[in-house]
C-alpha positions as CSV (number, residue, x, y, z in Angstrom):
1,X,-23.1,17.2,-4.7
2,X,-20.2,16.3,-2.4
3,X,-18.4,13.3,-3.0
4,X,-19.3,10.2,-0.9
5,X,-16.2,8.2,-0.2
6,X,-16.2,4.3,1.1
7,X,-13.2,2.9,2.6
8,X,-12.5,-0.6,3.2
9,X,-9.5,-2.0,5.1
10,X,-8.5,-0.2,8.2
11,X,-5.0,-1.5,8.9
12,X,-1.4,-0.5,9.4
13,X,-1.6,1.4,5.8
14,X,-5.4,2.0,5.5
15,X,-6.3,3.5,8.8
16,X,-4.3,6.6,8.5
17,X,-5.2,7.2,5.1
18,X,-8.9,7.1,6.1
19,X,-8.2,9.4,9.1
20,X,-7.2,11.9,6.7
21,X,-9.5,11.5,4.3
22,X,-11.7,12.3,7.4
23,X,-10.0,15.1,9.0
24,X,-10.2,16.5,5.3
25,X,-14.3,16.5,5.9
26,X,-15.3,14.0,3.2
27,X,-18.6,12.2,3.9
28,X,-16.7,9.0,4.7
29,X,-18.5,5.5,5.4
30,X,-15.9,2.5,6.4
31,X,-15.5,-1.1,6.7
32,X,-13.4,-3.2,8.5
33,X,-13.6,-6.8,10.4
34,X,-12.1,-4.8,13.7
35,X,-14.7,-3.0,15.0
36,X,-12.5,-0.9,17.3
37,X,-10.9,0.7,14.1
38,X,-14.1,1.6,12.8
39,X,-15.1,3.3,15.9
40,X,-11.9,5.0,15.9
41,X,-13.0,6.6,12.6
42,X,-16.6,7.0,13.8
43,X,-15.1,9.6,16.4
44,X,-13.6,11.8,13.7
45,X,-17.2,11.8,11.6
46,X,-17.0,8.7,9.6
47,X,-20.1,6.4,9.3
48,X,-19.8,2.4,9.8
49,X,-21.1,0.2,7.5
50,X,-21.1,-3.5,8.2
51,X,-20.1,-5.1,5.1
52,X,-18.4,-4.1,1.7
53,X,-21.8,-4.3,0.0
54,X,-23.3,-1.6,2.5
55,X,-20.3,0.6,1.7
56,X,-21.0,0.7,-2.0
57,X,-25.0,1.5,-1.8
58,X,-23.4,4.7,-0.1
59,X,-20.2,5.6,-1.8
60,X,-19.4,7.4,-4.9
61,X,-15.5,6.5,-4.7
62,X,-14.5,3.3,-2.9
63,X,-10.7,2.8,-1.8
64,X,-9.6,-0.6,-0.7
65,X,-6.7,-1.5,1.2
66,X,-6.5,-5.0,2.5
67,X,-3.6,-7.4,2.4
68,X,-3.8,-9.5,-0.8
69,X,-5.1,-10.8,-4.0
70,X,-7.7,-13.3,-2.0
71,X,-8.7,-10.4,0.3
72,X,-9.3,-7.9,-2.4
73,X,-11.3,-10.5,-4.5
74,X,-13.6,-11.3,-1.6
75,X,-14.4,-7.5,-0.6
76,X,-15.2,-6.8,-4.3
77,X,-17.4,-10.0,-5.4
78,X,-17.8,-11.9,-2.3
79,X,-20.9,-13.0,-0.8
80,X,-21.4,-9.4,0.7
81,X,-19.1,-7.8,-1.7
82,X,-19.0,-4.2,-2.9
83,X,-20.0,-5.5,-6.4
84,X,-23.4,-6.4,-5.2
85,X,-24.4,-3.2,-4.0
86,X,-22.8,-1.1,-6.8
87,X,-24.7,1.3,-8.8
88,X,-23.5,2.5,-12.2
89,X,-20.9,5.4,-12.5
90,X,-19.2,4.0,-9.1
91,X,-15.4,4.1,-8.7
92,X,-13.2,1.6,-7.1
93,X,-9.6,2.3,-6.4
94,X,-7.5,-0.4,-5.2
95,X,-4.7,0.4,-3.2
96,X,-3.6,-3.2,-2.2
97,X,-0.7,-4.8,-3.5
98,X,-1.5,-7.5,-5.9
99,X,-1.4,-8.8,-9.3
100,X,-1.9,-6.8,-12.3
101,X,-3.7,-9.9,-13.6
102,X,-5.9,-9.6,-10.3
103,X,-6.4,-5.7,-11.1
104,X,-7.8,-6.5,-14.5
105,X,-10.1,-9.6,-13.1
106,X,-11.8,-7.0,-10.8
107,X,-11.8,-4.3,-13.3
108,X,-14.0,-6.8,-15.6
109,X,-16.4,-7.7,-12.6
110,X,-16.8,-4.0,-12.1
111,X,-17.5,-3.0,-15.6
112,X,-20.2,-5.7,-16.1
113,X,-21.9,-3.3,-13.3
114,X,-21.1,-0.1,-15.0
115,X,-18.4,0.5,-12.4
116,X,-15.0,1.9,-12.9
117,X,-12.1,0.4,-11.3
118,X,-8.3,1.6,-11.1
119,X,-5.3,0.4,-9.6
120,X,-3.4,3.1,-7.0
121,X,-0.9,1.5,-4.7
122,X,0.9,3.4,-2.4
123,X,4.6,3.6,-1.2
124,X,5.9,5.8,1.9
125,X,4.8,3.2,4.8
126,X,2.5,4.0,7.6
127,X,4.7,7.1,8.3
128,X,4.3,8.5,5.1
129,X,0.6,8.1,5.0
130,X,0.6,9.8,8.7
131,X,2.9,12.6,7.1
132,X,0.5,12.6,4.0
133,X,3.6,12.1,2.2
134,X,2.5,9.0,0.3
135,X,3.3,8.2,-3.5
136,X,0.3,6.9,-5.5
137,X,1.1,4.8,-8.6
138,X,-2.2,4.8,-10.8
139,X,-3.2,2.5,-13.6
140,X,-6.3,3.0,-15.6
141,X,-8.1,5.7,-17.3
142,X,-7.0,9.3,-16.5
143,X,-10.2,10.7,-16.5
144,X,-11.2,8.4,-13.6
145,X,-8.0,9.3,-11.7
146,X,-9.1,12.8,-12.0
147,X,-12.2,11.8,-10.1
148,X,-10.2,10.8,-7.5
149,X,-7.2,12.8,-7.3
150,X,-8.8,14.9,-4.2
151,X,-9.4,12.0,-2.1
152,X,-6.0,10.7,-2.9
153,X,-4.4,14.2,-2.3
154,X,-5.4,13.9,1.0
155,X,-2.5,11.6,1.9
156,X,-0.3,12.1,-1.3
157,X,3.0,14.1,-1.9
158,X,3.1,12.4,-5.2
159,X,0.5,11.0,-7.8
160,X,1.6,9.3,-10.7
161,X,-0.6,8.3,-13.7
162,X,1.4,5.4,-15.3
163,X,-1.1,4.1,-18.0
164,X,-3.4,1.7,-18.4
165,X,-4.7,-0.9,-15.7
166,X,-2.0,-3.1,-14.1
167,X,0.8,-0.4,-14.4
168,X,0.1,0.7,-11.0
169,X,0.6,-2.6,-9.3
170,X,3.6,-3.3,-11.6
171,X,5.2,-0.1,-10.4
172,X,4.4,-1.0,-6.9
173,X,6.2,-4.4,-7.1
174,X,9.3,-2.8,-8.7
175,X,9.1,-0.3,-5.8
176,X,9.0,-3.1,-3.3
177,X,12.2,-4.6,-4.8
178,X,14.1,-1.7,-5.0
179,X,13.2,-0.9,-1.2
180,X,14.0,-4.5,0.2
181,X,17.5,-4.6,-1.8
182,X,18.2,-1.2,-0.3
183,X,17.4,-2.9,3.1
184,X,19.8,-5.2,2.5
185,X,22.4,-2.9,1.4
186,X,21.4,-0.8,4.7
187,X,21.9,-3.8,7.1
188,X,25.0,-4.8,5.8
189,X,26.7,-1.2,5.9
190,X,25.6,-1.0,9.5
191,X,27.2,-4.5,10.4
192,X,30.3,-3.4,8.9
193,X,30.3,-0.1,10.7
194,X,29.8,-1.6,13.9
195,X,33.0,-4.2,13.3
196,X,35.1,-1.6,11.9
197,X,34.4,1.3,14.2
198,X,32.8,3.5,11.7
199,X,30.0,6.1,13.1
200,X,27.0,4.6,11.0
201,X,25.3,8.0,11.4
202,X,28.4,9.6,9.6
203,X,28.5,7.1,6.8
204,X,24.5,8.0,6.3
205,X,25.7,11.6,5.6
206,X,27.9,10.6,3.2
207,X,26.1,8.5,1.4
208,X,23.1,11.0,1.3
209,X,25.4,13.1,-0.8
210,X,27.1,10.3,-3.1
211,X,25.9,7.7,-5.5
212,X,25.2,5.4,-2.7
213,X,22.1,7.6,-1.6
214,X,18.9,5.8,-1.1
215,X,15.7,6.7,0.9
216,X,15.9,3.3,2.7
217,X,19.7,4.3,3.8
218,X,18.4,7.9,4.9
219,X,16.0,6.5,7.2
220,X,17.2,3.1,8.4
221,X,17.4,3.9,11.8
222,X,13.8,4.8,13.6
223,X,11.9,4.1,10.4
224,X,12.9,0.8,9.1
225,X,15.2,-0.4,12.1
226,X,13.3,0.6,15.5
227,X,15.4,-0.6,18.8
228,X,12.0,-0.2,20.7
229,X,9.9,-2.7,18.7
230,X,9.6,-6.3,20.4
231,X,11.2,-9.4,18.3
232,X,7.5,-10.3,17.8
233,X,6.9,-7.0,16.2
234,X,10.0,-7.2,14.2
235,X,9.7,-10.7,13.0
236,X,6.2,-9.6,11.8
237,X,7.5,-6.8,10.0
238,X,10.1,-9.0,8.2
239,X,7.2,-11.4,7.2
240,X,5.5,-8.3,5.8
241,X,8.3,-7.4,3.9
242,X,9.2,-10.8,2.4
243,X,5.4,-11.3,1.7
244,X,5.6,-8.0,-0.4
245,X,8.0,-9.3,-2.8
246,X,5.7,-12.3,-3.8
247,X,3.6,-10.6,-6.7
248,X,6.8,-9.5,-8.1
249,X,8.3,-12.9,-8.3
250,X,5.3,-14.3,-9.4
251,X,4.9,-11.9,-12.1
252,X,8.3,-12.5,-13.3
253,X,7.7,-16.3,-13.5
254,X,4.6,-15.5,-15.5
255,X,6.8,-13.4,-18.2
256,X,9.9,-15.7,-17.8
257,X,12.2,-13.2,-16.3
258,X,14.8,-14.5,-13.4
259,X,15.0,-12.1,-10.7
260,X,17.7,-13.6,-8.5
261,X,18.1,-10.5,-6.2
262,X,14.7,-10.2,-5.2
263,X,14.9,-14.1,-4.5
264,X,17.6,-13.5,-2.1
265,X,16.2,-10.6,-0.5
266,X,13.0,-12.6,0.1
267,X,14.9,-14.9,2.1
268,X,17.2,-12.4,4.1
269,X,14.3,-10.0,5.4
270,X,14.3,-12.0,8.8
271,X,18.1,-11.7,9.1
272,X,18.0,-8.0,7.7
273,X,15.4,-7.3,10.7
274,X,17.4,-9.2,13.4
275,X,15.2,-12.0,14.1
276,X,17.0,-14.8,12.0
């Protein structure tokens, strides 16, 4: 029988991923607190549920893309959480950026109901989702990933199995560290180019074929810095980037590792985005 897919969270990242699933003709049920987002998916053939619990009742695989640990826990085990409508054999794939400990807690709740859970955060941003060029970082049982692979492939250019539960979440944290530190490098290179008269776009070409190459520097103008954006939007994006480093800093504290560069990056995000 064709897989029935549930999707919870139709925000900046979730919506384009869900759109790709719908366009691939999967039997899709969506849920989000924003009715207009659900209706956009309904126009592509998706069914709309009234709760996470209802999504579980209709699905074989559920993908979750919400903001943080608290929201993820609420979606899974809240009053109308999916766990209350889950049947044995259901798979829950968490794409949200959350702590490995939260992943394992959710997996334990799921296991008690005969439900499999994997953590599968993504990298590539909204544009990557729209272009179907996301990188999936997956922790959990390899056999469970294989069941999900055809669904993930609707938005992915790369899918990596990184080991046990929580390893996907850990990899995502490290990815965010690299991205945000590279944002500081790109910002400071642009500043010095402006002051010295060096063409920043030419510098990007040089860096692309040198040891300074990075995705962030390659795409700094247009993808990370967007002149058409209002200050309000840039401020919101700065806050999202800064918040994305919090799980890594919390994990580092738990394992007694100092991350001074990451701490610095978190404090500099508003300046990097031009709103400080």
